[in-house]
NUNU-870531 format. One line per 4 residues: number of its first residue (from 1); their letters; for each residue x, y, z of C-alpha. Coordinates in nm, 2 decimals. Example, Ala and Ser with C-alpha at 12.3 -4.5 7.8 and 13.67 -1.06 7.14 Angstrom:
<pts>
1 = AS = 1.23:-0.45:0.78  1.37:-0.11:0.71
</pts>
This chain:
<pts>
1 = MDVI = -0.81:0.66:6.20  -1.02:0.76:5.90  -0.79:0.59:5.66  -0.79:0.24:5.81
5 = DSPK = -1.09:0.01:5.73  -1.30:0.30:5.60  -1.54:0.28:5.31  -1.45:0.63:5.22
9 = HGSI = -1.09:0.55:5.14  -1.04:0.18:5.17  -0.79:-0.01:5.39  -0.41:-0.01:5.33
13 = IYHP = -0.18:-0.30:5.42  0.20:-0.32:5.49  0.36:-0.63:5.34  0.73:-0.72:5.39
17 = SLLP = 0.82:-0.79:5.03  0.84:-0.62:4.69  0.51:-0.73:4.56  0.42:-0.92:4.34
21 = RHRG = 0.72:-1.13:4.44  0.68:-1.34:4.76  0.31:-1.29:4.84  0.20:-1.48:5.15
25 = ASAI = 0.29:-1.51:5.52  0.66:-1.60:5.48  0.77:-1.33:5.25  1.08:-1.22:5.44
29 = NWTL = 1.20:-1.58:5.48  1.16:-1.65:5.11  1.35:-1.33:5.02  1.65:-1.49:5.18
33 = IMGD = 1.58:-1.85:5.08  1.57:-1.75:4.71  1.89:-1.55:4.74  1.72:-1.22:4.63
37 = KKAG = 1.97:-0.93:4.61  1.70:-0.68:4.70  1.45:-0.69:4.99  1.19:-0.44:5.08
41 = FSVF = 0.82:-0.38:5.16  0.50:-0.27:4.99  0.21:-0.06:5.11  -0.09:-0.17:4.90
45 = WADD = -0.46:-0.13:4.89  -0.64:-0.41:5.06  -0.79:-0.69:4.84  -0.96:-1.01:4.92
49 = GLDT = -0.66:-1.15:5.12  -0.43:-1.27:4.84  -0.19:-0.97:4.85  -0.29:-0.87:4.50
53 = GPIL = -0.42:-0.52:4.56  -0.29:-0.21:4.38  0.04:-0.07:4.51  0.05:0.26:4.69
57 = LQRS = 0.42:0.28:4.75  0.73:0.05:4.78  1.08:0.08:4.93  1.38:-0.14:4.88
61 = CDVK = 1.72:-0.21:5.03  2.02:-0.43:4.94  2.04:-0.78:5.10  2.38:-0.82:5.26
65 = PNDT = 2.57:-1.15:5.24  2.49:-1.25:5.60  2.16:-1.07:5.65  1.90:-1.26:5.85
69 = VDSL = 1.53:-1.20:5.90  1.61:-1.02:6.22  1.88:-0.80:6.07  1.66:-0.70:5.77
73 = YNRF = 1.37:-0.62:6.00  1.58:-0.42:6.24  1.79:-0.24:5.98  1.52:-0.15:5.72
77 = LFPE = 1.18:-0.31:5.73  1.07:-0.18:6.07  1.22:0.18:6.08  1.16:0.26:5.71
81 = GIKA = 0.82:0.08:5.73  0.70:0.32:6.00  0.81:0.62:5.79  0.64:0.48:5.48
85 = MVEA = 0.31:0.42:5.66  0.31:0.78:5.78  0.38:0.89:5.42  0.11:0.67:5.28
89 = VQLI = -0.15:0.81:5.52  -0.05:1.16:5.42  -0.07:1.08:5.05  -0.43:0.95:5.11
93 = ADGK = -0.52:1.25:5.31  -0.39:1.48:5.03  -0.57:1.28:4.77  -0.25:1.20:4.59
97 = APRT = -0.22:0.82:4.68  -0.15:0.62:4.36  -0.32:0.28:4.28  -0.06:0.10:4.07
101 = PQPE = -0.19:-0.24:3.96  0.04:-0.53:4.04  0.18:-0.71:3.74  0.13:-1.09:3.72
105 = EGAT = 0.48:-1.14:3.57  0.72:-1.26:3.84  0.44:-1.31:4.09  0.49:-1.58:4.35
109 = YEGI = 0.29:-1.70:4.65  0.47:-1.88:4.94  0.28:-2.01:5.24  0.41:-2.08:5.58
113 = QKKE = 0.69:-2.33:5.56  0.65:-2.65:5.76  0.93:-2.82:5.95  0.92:-3.14:5.74
117 = NAEV = 0.98:-2.94:5.43  1.28:-2.75:5.57  1.53:-3.03:5.54  1.86:-2.91:5.38
121 = SWDQ = 1.93:-3.02:5.03  2.30:-3.07:5.00  2.35:-3.07:4.63  2.39:-2.70:4.59
125 = PAEG = 2.66:-2.43:4.63  2.76:-2.30:4.97  2.56:-1.97:4.91  2.25:-2.18:4.84
129 = LHNW = 2.29:-2.37:5.17  2.35:-2.04:5.35  2.04:-1.89:5.20  1.83:-2.19:5.29
133 = IRGH = 1.95:-2.19:5.66  1.92:-1.82:5.72  1.58:-1.80:5.54  1.45:-2.07:5.79
137 = DKVP = 1.63:-1.93:6.09  1.41:-1.94:6.41  1.10:-2.06:6.23  1.07:-2.34:6.13
141 = GAWA = 1.45:-2.40:6.13  1.65:-2.57:5.85  1.76:-2.92:5.96  1.95:-3.23:5.87
145 = EING = 1.99:-3.58:6.02  2.30:-3.63:6.23  2.36:-3.96:6.41  2.00:-4.06:6.37
149 = QMVT = 1.83:-3.75:6.50  1.70:-3.42:6.35  1.94:-3.14:6.42  1.84:-2.78:6.34
153 = FYGS = 2.09:-2.52:6.22  2.10:-2.16:6.34  2.32:-1.86:6.28  2.47:-1.92:5.94
157 = SLLT = 2.73:-1.70:5.77  2.94:-1.75:5.46  3.30:-1.84:5.54  3.53:-1.58:5.37
161 = SSVP = 3.85:-1.68:5.54  4.04:-2.01:5.52  3.86:-2.32:5.67  3.98:-2.37:6.03
165 = SGEP = 4.09:-2.71:6.15  3.83:-2.93:6.33  3.68:-3.27:6.40  3.48:-3.43:6.11
169 = LDIR = 3.10:-3.48:6.16  2.91:-3.71:5.93  2.58:-3.56:5.81  2.33:-3.77:5.62
173 = GAKK = 2.31:-3.66:5.25  2.61:-3.43:5.27  2.88:-3.49:5.01  3.15:-3.40:5.25
177 = PGLV = 3.15:-3.43:5.63  3.11:-3.11:5.83  3.38:-2.98:6.06  3.32:-2.90:6.43
181 = TKNG = 3.57:-2.62:6.49  3.63:-2.38:6.78  3.41:-2.12:6.60  3.12:-2.34:6.50
185 = LVLF = 3.02:-2.61:6.25  3.16:-2.57:5.90  2.94:-2.70:5.62  3.05:-2.74:5.25
189 = GNDG = 2.86:-2.67:4.93  2.91:-2.86:4.61  3.12:-2.58:4.48  3.39:-2.64:4.74
193 = KALM = 3.31:-2.32:4.93  3.20:-2.32:5.29  2.97:-2.16:5.55  2.97:-2.16:5.93
197 = VRNL = 2.68:-2.25:6.16  2.69:-2.10:6.51  2.43:-2.30:6.70  2.26:-2.64:6.69
201 = QFED = 1.92:-2.75:6.83  1.83:-3.11:6.91  1.49:-3.28:6.89  1.44:-3.23:7.26
205 = GKMI = 1.46:-2.85:7.21  1.80:-2.81:7.37  2.03:-2.57:7.19  2.41:-2.57:7.21
209 = PASQ = 2.70:-2.38:7.05  2.79:-2.58:6.74  3.15:-2.58:6.86  3.05:-2.79:7.16
213 = YFSA = 2.89:-3.07:6.96  3.13:-3.34:7.08  3.15:-3.21:7.44  2.79:-3.11:7.50
217 = GETS = 2.74:-3.34:7.80  3.07:-3.30:7.98  2.99:-3.00:8.21  3.00:-3.09:8.58
221 = VVEL = 2.72:-2.98:8.82  2.80:-2.70:9.05  2.69:-2.68:9.42  2.48:-2.37:9.49
225 = TAEE = 2.57:-2.14:9.78  2.29:-2.00:10.01  2.28:-1.68:9.81  2.26:-1.87:9.48
229 = LKVA = 1.98:-2.08:9.62  1.79:-1.76:9.68  1.84:-1.66:9.32  1.72:-2.00:9.21
233 = ETIK = 1.40:-1.96:9.41  1.34:-1.62:9.26  1.38:-1.76:8.91  1.16:-2.06:8.99
237 = VIWA = 0.88:-1.81:9.08  0.93:-1.64:8.74  0.91:-1.97:8.56  0.60:-2.05:8.75
241 = RILS = 0.43:-1.73:8.65  0.52:-1.78:8.28  0.43:-2.16:8.28  0.10:-2.11:8.46
245 = NTPV = -0.03:-2.44:8.35  0.26:-2.63:8.51  0.16:-2.71:8.87  0.52:-2.76:9.00
249 = IEDS = 0.85:-2.64:8.85  1.11:-2.92:8.89  1.46:-2.96:8.76  1.33:-3.16:8.47
253 = TDFF = 1.07:-2.91:8.37  1.13:-2.81:8.01  1.05:-2.45:7.93  0.92:-2.50:7.58
257 = KSGA = 0.76:-2.84:7.62  0.56:-2.68:7.91  0.41:-2.44:7.66  0.64:-2.14:7.64
261 = SSMD = 0.69:-1.95:7.32  0.96:-1.72:7.18  0.78:-1.42:7.34  0.81:-1.59:7.68
265 = VVRL = 1.19:-1.61:7.62  1.21:-1.23:7.60  0.98:-1.20:7.91  1.20:-1.45:8.11
269 = VEEI = 1.52:-1.27:8.03  1.38:-0.93:8.12  1.21:-1.05:8.44  1.54:-1.21:8.56
273 = RQSC = 1.73:-0.89:8.48  1.47:-0.69:8.68  1.46:-0.93:8.97  1.82:-1.05:9.00
277 = GGLQ = 2.02:-0.73:9.03  2.06:-0.66:8.66  2.18:-1.00:8.56  2.20:-0.99:8.18
281 = LQNE = 2.12:-1.31:8.00  2.07:-1.36:7.63  1.78:-1.52:7.45  2.01:-1.80:7.34
285 = DVYM = 2.09:-1.89:7.70  1.73:-2.00:7.73  1.74:-2.21:7.42  2.07:-2.37:7.53
289 = ATKF = 1.93:-2.47:7.87  1.57:-2.55:7.83  1.53:-2.75:8.15  1.50:-2.57:8.47
293 = GDFI = 1.79:-2.75:8.64  2.02:-2.68:8.35  1.91:-2.32:8.33  1.99:-2.26:8.69
297 = QKVV = 2.33:-2.41:8.64  2.39:-2.17:8.35  2.27:-1.87:8.56  2.50:-1.97:8.85
301 = RRLR = 2.80:-2.00:8.62  2.72:-1.66:8.47  2.70:-1.51:8.82  3.03:-1.66:8.92
305 = GEDE = 3.19:-1.54:8.60  3.29:-1.90:8.50  3.16:-1.86:8.15  3.40:-1.57:8.11
309 = EAEM = 3.70:-1.80:8.15  3.65:-1.98:7.83  3.94:-1.94:7.59  3.91:-1.65:7.36
313 = VVDY = 3.84:-1.77:7.00  4.04:-1.57:6.74  4.02:-1.61:6.37  4.35:-1.50:6.22
317 = VSKE = 4.48:-1.41:5.88  4.84:-1.54:5.88  5.11:-1.38:5.67  5.47:-1.50:5.63
321 = VNGM = 5.65:-1.16:5.61  5.95:-0.98:5.76  6.10:-1.31:5.86  5.81:-1.41:6.09
325 = TVKI = 5.45:-1.54:6.09  5.22:-1.25:6.15  4.88:-1.35:6.29  4.62:-1.07:6.24
329 = PYQC = 4.27:-1.07:6.39  4.01:-0.91:6.15  3.68:-0.92:6.33  3.50:-0.67:6.56
333 = FING = 3.61:-0.70:6.92  3.31:-0.66:7.14  3.27:-0.76:7.51  3.59:-0.97:7.51
337 = QFVD = 3.52:-1.17:7.20  3.61:-1.14:6.83  3.29:-1.15:6.63  3.17:-1.08:6.28
341 = AEDG = 2.97:-0.77:6.21  2.61:-0.84:6.28  2.52:-0.82:5.91  2.83:-1.00:5.80
345 = ETYA = 2.96:-0.71:5.60  3.34:-0.68:5.54  3.58:-0.45:5.36  3.93:-0.48:5.22
349 = TVNP = 4.23:-0.32:5.40  4.51:-0.25:5.16  4.89:-0.27:5.18  5.00:0.07:5.04
353 = TDGT = 5.34:-0.08:4.94  5.19:-0.27:4.65  4.82:-0.20:4.65  4.72:-0.56:4.73
357 = TICR = 4.46:-0.66:4.99  4.60:-0.77:5.32  4.27:-0.92:5.44  3.90:-0.84:5.47
361 = VSYA = 3.79:-0.68:5.79  3.45:-0.67:5.96  3.26:-0.35:5.88  3.08:-0.25:6.20
365 = SLAD = 2.71:-0.17:6.16  2.49:0.05:6.39  2.39:-0.26:6.58  2.75:-0.35:6.64
369 = VDRA = 2.82:0.00:6.78  2.52:-0.03:7.01  2.64:-0.37:7.13  2.99:-0.24:7.20
373 = VAAA = 2.85:0.06:7.39  2.62:-0.16:7.59  2.92:-0.39:7.68  3.13:-0.09:7.79
377 = KDAF = 2.84:0.06:7.99  2.77:-0.27:8.16  3.14:-0.33:8.24  3.16:0.01:8.40
381 = ENGE = 2.84:0.00:8.60  2.81:-0.37:8.69  3.14:-0.54:8.61  3.47:-0.61:8.79
385 = WGRM = 3.64:-0.30:8.64  3.41:-0.06:8.82  3.49:-0.22:9.15  3.86:-0.27:9.09
389 = NARD = 4.13:-0.12:9.32  4.32:0.15:9.14  4.65:-0.03:9.19  4.51:-0.34:9.04
393 = RGRL = 4.40:-0.13:8.74  4.75:-0.01:8.71  4.89:-0.36:8.73  4.67:-0.47:8.43
397 = MYRL = 4.80:-0.17:8.23  5.16:-0.25:8.32  5.10:-0.61:8.21  4.95:-0.48:7.88
401 = ADLM = 5.25:-0.26:7.82  5.48:-0.57:7.88  5.28:-0.77:7.63  5.30:-0.49:7.37
405 = EENQ = 5.67:-0.48:7.42  5.70:-0.86:7.39  5.51:-0.85:7.06  5.67:-0.53:6.93
409 = EELA = 5.82:-0.68:6.62  5.48:-0.83:6.51  5.30:-0.51:6.59  5.55:-0.30:6.40
413 = TIEA = 5.53:-0.54:6.10  5.15:-0.51:6.10  5.18:-0.13:6.12  5.42:-0.13:5.83
417 = LDSG = 5.19:-0.35:5.62  4.87:-0.16:5.70  4.99:0.20:5.71  5.31:0.20:5.51
421 = AVYT = 5.52:0.32:5.81  5.89:0.24:5.77  5.95:-0.06:6.00  6.24:0.09:6.20
425 = LALK = 6.02:0.40:6.27  5.72:0.18:6.35  5.94:-0.01:6.60  6.08:0.29:6.77
429 = THIG = 5.79:0.54:6.76  5.46:0.38:6.66  5.51:0.09:6.89  5.78:0.21:7.13
433 = MSVQ = 5.59:0.53:7.23  5.27:0.33:7.27  5.44:0.10:7.52  5.58:0.41:7.71
437 = TFRY = 5.24:0.57:7.71  5.07:0.27:7.88  5.35:0.25:8.14  5.33:0.62:8.21
441 = FAGW = 4.95:0.62:8.27  4.97:0.29:8.46  5.17:0.47:8.72  4.90:0.74:8.75
445 = CDKI = 4.61:0.50:8.84  4.66:0.52:9.22  4.76:0.89:9.22  4.43:1.04:9.10
449 = QGST = 4.32:1.24:9.40  4.11:1.54:9.51  4.17:1.81:9.77  4.03:1.94:10.09
453 = IPIN = 3.91:2.30:10.09  3.85:2.53:10.38  3.52:2.71:10.34  3.39:3.02:10.51
457 = QARP = 3.08:2.94:10.72  2.91:3.06:11.03  3.11:2.99:11.35  3.17:2.74:11.51
461 = NYNL = 3.30:2.59:11.18  3.22:2.22:11.18  3.23:2.18:10.80  3.45:1.98:10.58
465 = TFTK = 3.46:2.03:10.20  3.66:1.80:9.97  3.67:1.71:9.60  3.68:1.37:9.44
469 = KEPL = 3.80:1.29:9.08  3.58:1.02:8.93  3.57:0.84:8.60  3.30:0.95:8.35
473 = GACA = 3.18:0.61:8.23  3.17:0.46:7.88  3.39:0.67:7.65  3.43:0.67:7.28
477 = IIIP = 3.77:0.72:7.10  3.80:0.78:6.73  4.16:0.78:6.59  4.33:0.87:6.26
481 = WNYP = 4.53:0.66:6.02  4.88:0.82:6.04  4.99:0.66:6.37  4.73:0.38:6.42
485 = LMML = 4.86:0.22:6.74  5.02:0.53:6.89  4.71:0.74:6.86  4.52:0.45:7.02
489 = AWKS = 4.76:0.45:7.31  4.77:0.83:7.36  4.39:0.84:7.42  4.30:0.50:7.56
493 = AACL = 4.58:0.48:7.82  4.46:0.80:7.99  4.10:0.69:7.96  4.16:0.35:8.12
497 = AAGN = 4.39:0.50:8.39  4.10:0.72:8.50  3.88:0.42:8.54  3.66:0.45:8.23
501 = TLVL = 3.56:0.18:7.98  3.59:0.25:7.61  3.47:0.18:7.26  3.74:0.27:7.00
505 = KPAQ = 3.69:0.31:6.63  4.02:0.29:6.44  4.06:0.46:6.10  3.88:0.26:5.83
509 = VTPL = 4.20:0.22:5.63  4.43:0.11:5.92  4.24:-0.11:6.16  4.48:-0.40:6.21
513 = TALK = 4.71:-0.30:6.49  4.41:-0.19:6.70  4.26:-0.54:6.66  4.59:-0.70:6.75
517 = FAEL = 4.60:-0.47:7.05  4.25:-0.61:7.15  4.39:-0.96:7.15  4.67:-0.85:7.39
521 = TVKA = 4.42:-0.69:7.63  4.25:-1.03:7.68  4.59:-1.19:7.75  4.67:-0.91:8.00
525 = GFPK = 4.35:-1.00:8.19  4.13:-0.70:8.12  3.77:-0.79:8.20  3.51:-0.83:7.93
529 = GVIN = 3.36:-0.51:7.80  3.63:-0.27:7.92  3.78:-0.23:7.58  3.59:-0.27:7.26
533 = IIPG = 3.72:-0.22:6.90  3.49:-0.16:6.61  3.64:-0.12:6.27  3.43:0.06:6.00
537 = SGGV = 3.35:0.39:5.86  3.33:0.73:6.03  3.00:0.80:5.87  2.84:0.50:6.03
541 = AGQR = 3.02:0.39:6.34  3.19:0.72:6.42  2.87:0.92:6.38  2.67:0.67:6.59
545 = LSQH = 2.93:0.70:6.87  2.91:1.08:6.87  2.53:1.06:6.89  2.50:0.77:7.14
549 = PDIR = 2.33:0.87:7.46  2.53:0.62:7.67  2.87:0.76:7.57  2.99:1.02:7.83
553 = KLGF = 3.30:1.14:7.66  3.44:1.14:7.30  3.80:1.19:7.22  3.88:1.25:6.85
557 = TGST = 4.19:1.31:6.64  4.13:1.40:6.27  4.03:1.68:6.04  3.88:2.01:6.16
561 = SVGK = 3.57:1.97:5.94  3.49:1.63:6.09  3.57:1.75:6.44  3.31:2.03:6.40
565 = QIMK = 3.05:1.78:6.30  3.14:1.55:6.59  3.11:1.84:6.83  2.76:1.93:6.71
569 = SCAV = 2.65:1.57:6.74  2.79:1.54:7.09  2.61:1.86:7.20  2.27:1.77:7.05
573 = SNLK = 2.27:1.41:7.18  2.35:1.43:7.55  2.61:1.72:7.58  2.89:1.47:7.62
577 = KVSL = 3.24:1.58:7.71  3.46:1.63:7.40  3.83:1.67:7.33  3.95:1.74:6.97
581 = ELGG = 4.29:1.72:6.82  4.24:1.85:6.47  4.42:1.99:6.16  4.74:2.20:6.17
585 = KSPL = 4.95:2.43:5.96  5.24:2.45:6.19  5.49:2.73:6.12  5.87:2.67:6.15
589 = IIFS = 6.08:2.99:6.16  6.45:2.96:6.07  6.66:3.26:6.15  7.00:3.33:5.99
593 = DCDL = 7.18:3.30:6.32  7.08:2.93:6.36  7.30:2.62:6.34  7.23:2.57:5.97
597 = EKAV = 7.33:2.21:5.95  7.10:2.12:6.24  6.82:2.34:6.10  6.84:2.16:5.76
601 = RMGM = 6.84:1.82:5.93  6.56:1.90:6.18  6.37:2.10:5.92  6.36:1.79:5.69
605 = GAVF = 6.24:1.58:5.98  5.98:1.84:6.06  5.83:1.79:5.72  5.92:1.44:5.60
609 = FNKG = 5.90:1.24:5.93  5.66:0.95:5.88  5.62:1.05:5.51  5.48:1.38:5.62
613 = ENCI = 5.17:1.21:5.76  5.22:1.38:6.09  4.98:1.61:6.27  5.25:1.85:6.39
617 = AAGR = 5.45:1.85:6.06  5.59:2.19:5.97  5.33:2.30:5.72  5.52:2.61:5.63
621 = LFVE = 5.88:2.71:5.67  5.98:3.07:5.70  6.35:3.10:5.62  6.54:3.43:5.67
625 = EAIH = 6.65:3.59:5.35  7.02:3.57:5.43  7.03:3.19:5.44  6.73:3.11:5.22
629 = DEFV = 6.90:2.99:4.91  7.17:2.79:5.09  6.90:2.63:5.30  6.70:2.52:4.99
633 = TRVV = 7.01:2.39:4.82  7.11:2.18:5.12  6.76:2.04:5.16  6.75:1.92:4.80
637 = EEIK = 7.09:1.76:4.83  6.97:1.57:5.13  6.65:1.46:4.97  6.84:1.31:4.68
641 = KMKI = 7.02:1.08:4.93  6.69:0.95:5.07  6.59:0.59:4.98  6.23:0.54:4.88
645 = GDPL = 6.11:0.19:4.89  5.97:-0.11:5.08  5.90:0.00:5.44  6.02:-0.35:5.56
649 = DRST = 6.36:-0.29:5.41  6.58:-0.16:5.70  6.76:0.08:5.47  6.44:0.25:5.35
653 = DHGP = 6.40:0.62:5.45  6.07:0.70:5.29  5.78:0.46:5.25  5.44:0.48:5.07
657 = QNHR = 5.16:0.72:5.15  4.89:0.56:5.36  4.63:0.50:5.09  4.55:0.58:4.73
661 = AHLE = 4.30:0.86:4.79  4.55:1.05:5.00  4.82:1.01:4.74  4.59:1.15:4.47
665 = KLLQ = 4.50:1.45:4.71  4.88:1.52:4.75  4.94:1.52:4.38  4.65:1.76:4.33
669 = YCET = 4.79:1.98:4.61  5.12:2.01:4.42  4.94:2.08:4.09  4.75:2.37:4.26
673 = GVQE = 5.08:2.50:4.40  5.23:2.52:4.05  4.91:2.67:3.90  4.92:2.95:4.16
677 = GATL = 5.28:3.04:4.08  5.48:2.87:4.35  5.82:2.73:4.24  5.84:2.35:4.24
681 = VYGG = 6.21:2.29:4.32  6.20:1.92:4.36  5.95:1.62:4.34  5.58:1.67:4.31
685 = RQVQ = 5.52:1.34:4.13  5.42:0.98:4.21  5.71:0.74:4.21  5.68:0.50:3.92
689 = RPGF = 5.65:0.17:4.10  5.37:-0.03:4.25  5.20:0.11:4.55  5.13:0.47:4.67
693 = FMEP = 5.47:0.63:4.67  5.53:1.00:4.63  5.86:1.19:4.59  5.96:1.42:4.87
697 = TVFT = 5.87:1.76:4.74  6.00:2.12:4.79  5.82:2.44:4.70  5.97:2.79:4.73
701 = GVED = 5.83:3.14:4.66  5.51:3.06:4.84  5.32:3.38:4.91  5.08:3.43:5.19
705 = HMYL = 4.76:3.43:4.98  4.84:3.10:4.81  4.66:2.77:4.88  4.99:2.61:4.98
709 = AKEE = 5.04:2.88:5.25  4.70:2.82:5.40  4.61:2.46:5.38  4.77:2.15:5.53
713 = SFGP = 4.91:1.89:5.29  4.96:1.61:5.55  5.23:1.47:5.32  5.60:1.50:5.23
717 = IMVI = 5.57:1.85:5.09  5.80:2.13:5.22  5.65:2.47:5.17  5.91:2.75:5.20
721 = SKFQ = 5.85:3.12:5.23  6.12:3.38:5.26  6.12:3.67:5.51  6.33:3.98:5.53
725 = NGDI = 6.64:3.99:5.74  6.57:4.10:6.10  6.19:4.12:6.06  6.10:3.92:6.37
729 = DGVL = 5.76:4.08:6.43  5.67:4.06:6.06  5.74:3.69:6.03  5.55:3.63:6.36
733 = QRAN = 5.25:3.80:6.22  5.27:3.58:5.90  5.32:3.27:6.11  5.02:3.34:6.32
737 = NTEY = 4.80:3.43:6.03  4.63:3.09:6.03  4.32:2.94:6.18  4.53:2.65:6.31
741 = GLAS = 4.74:2.64:6.63  4.87:2.29:6.69  5.25:2.32:6.69  5.53:2.55:6.58
745 = GVFT = 5.91:2.59:6.59  6.20:2.83:6.58  6.57:2.78:6.51  6.81:3.05:6.64
749 = RDIN = 7.12:3.07:6.86  6.98:3.38:7.04  6.80:3.25:7.35  6.63:3.59:7.40
753 = KAMY = 6.49:3.58:7.05  6.39:3.22:7.09  6.19:3.30:7.41  6.03:3.61:7.26
757 = VSDK = 5.92:3.41:6.95  5.79:3.12:7.16  5.58:3.37:7.37  5.42:3.52:7.06
761 = LEAG = 5.36:3.20:6.86  4.99:3.09:6.88  5.03:2.72:6.91  4.98:2.44:7.17
765 = TVFI = 5.35:2.33:7.13  5.66:2.53:7.05  5.99:2.36:6.96  6.31:2.56:7.00
769 = NTYN = 6.61:2.43:6.80  6.45:2.09:6.77  6.13:1.94:6.63  5.89:1.64:6.67
773 = KTDV = 6.02:1.59:7.03  5.71:1.47:7.21  5.71:1.28:7.54  5.45:1.09:7.73
777 = AAPF = 5.48:1.32:8.03  5.44:1.64:7.83  5.08:1.76:7.75  5.00:1.77:7.38
781 = GGMK = 4.71:1.96:7.21  4.62:2.26:7.00  4.43:2.59:7.01  4.21:2.78:6.76
785 = QSGF = 4.08:2.54:6.50  4.34:2.28:6.59  4.10:2.18:6.87  4.11:2.17:7.25
789 = GKDL = 4.19:1.93:7.52  4.52:1.75:7.59  4.67:1.41:7.52  4.96:1.29:7.73
793 = GEEA = 5.09:1.42:8.07  4.88:1.46:8.38  4.65:1.70:8.20  4.53:1.42:7.98
797 = LNEY = 4.37:1.25:8.28  4.15:1.55:8.34  3.99:1.49:8.00  3.85:1.16:8.13
801 = LKIK = 3.76:1.26:8.48  3.48:1.46:8.65  3.51:1.65:8.97  3.26:1.61:9.25
805 = TVTL = 3.25:1.85:9.55  3.14:1.71:9.88  3.05:1.92:10.19  2.96:1.78:10.52
809 = EY = 2.88:1.92:10.86  2.99:1.74:11.17
</pts>
């Protein structure tokens, strides 16, 4: 290349720091050690080797609380560095490359850190200890003296939850003993705050999980079968190739003391995967079993699945609420384990009843999504799930439904806390229907079957053609915030019954019941990787799922605008199968010959059920002129009887809206209605109390051109329009004059009129003299811009299956 090492232009160099700070070979490490809030890189003109040349360009990023050298490199320094070098070359080629002199103010130079200088200094805050350990992670490794020997710390993260119980461990120089807990080693700063270390390495090179410090030598030796001995011989050959200077590989041969480096670890893991039927080890497995005999024992235990039997570790946030102790997981659930997000990032999930933070939840990064998808793909292709008998699959789903039912009070309490759902409704509908859904689809597991087809071929006909219905593979599910657990159940139960694995992203504002559900799946016996839950944002985790090449199907419930974007991403990435349940503006037509008392009661339920946060809510009521005024009067009288308050109070009828932004959107919706000339009959305001409460609201005089007539509120707002007596076709035309088609309803005593109207309404569901009556056996889904595909019923299974046609001649 003309640019590089050329007298015409001069050489340019990429350096992983924001020069002039942290010049030298350990720049990334010192960015973390010093607790810098910004990291980045510089492209500069080459100098005499002291990193002082003029700057061509720089890029920066925020340093997250639990970033490591690896996460900074993978997230920013490498991908953005490639782009920046391309840009730098183009600037030089165009003659526009700047040469900005480096200032000397703030300049530092740090050489390569030596092991003897990496000892932890304990007289500093927890954040300082954390920065020192993560800055020295891998090379050279921060260390302290424990029981007379040097012990190196790896995998540090700041502890944001309460300190778990554990066994004290004296550390030389530390003001307070560490705690060996089931999650790792807790260390304390001089400010009383704490951090967690995941792994420890001893002087002989052996690495162990910090949680196993007091039991590191207690594992018994397993006897190898004939097949396992063959695997051991294959691995011995791989070791011999890597350790070419070692004449004989024995049980006592130490991988690193025989000359292996960190690059050899990657090679070993990959060669074993290639030569041993896809056996997937982690780099840490090598560090934790550095001697050949120990390594073979670890491999054999992995092959037998014994390492999967370890008790699941769950960090809970505990709440004393609703007359019980509620234990809430808050981490990502990936490959059968609750784990922090890779970069340690978290966010607050808020109780809409009072606006307080319930807890902080892991915020999944792109790397976490990729890990979850890899786990789901491996579980489908190589795991027990893919080989499982369909009836055994159904048995696990029945067991899961039983556990959900056994824990229904706790699940309903979490749902009320996180989403604002009235507890009694959460118990009956949010949780109750979720249990029913899993039981229904559990029964379908061994009834998914193809058909035989007679085909027309030349005689004599010795052909047989049949079809098979097969699972798709790893699927993604993205759910909304209005029914957090029920939406999970509607989609994931059909997905699992069909034999797929899944990665589910709950709504960012309501992740907690999904994470509690994850805990129950382990207790039910689901194999690792079959179900993965990644809380986080739609823009990061959701978008990555829609683009991921290893996802074969995506099921989404949410807004039409987001659904369109997801459909584009799914098409561009790998043309994955998609089902979408999107927005609605469901019309409810009330004729004058109806049972008015029932129509008022059901009409209110059609609008105010679950605080109006209901995808099939009646977005617009058409009331025949003859009964219009009486209908409105009765509705307002009934609204005045409703109790607005704490969703955990059993007498409450109407709880808070799901989150602050949604409440503000609803208030703006009402303001728009008033400005356009609709009549605000009742409500339209925020309730003056803590939390996100809104008055049930009624608008009349809503004309077809108005915003309220066209757009969904997704809240407790009844939008009423009058239609002329006897004008059936006219009101049908108005009801269908929408781009949405999710649900609809009609109230009349005339069965002929009811059937005529139901035939003409353009919606996936039509209710006659009832509303909101969904059932697990009845297919549910929309048309037009309300989406396509079905949840529930036998039809839902087809969303997660592919059909293969087989023809043979005999």
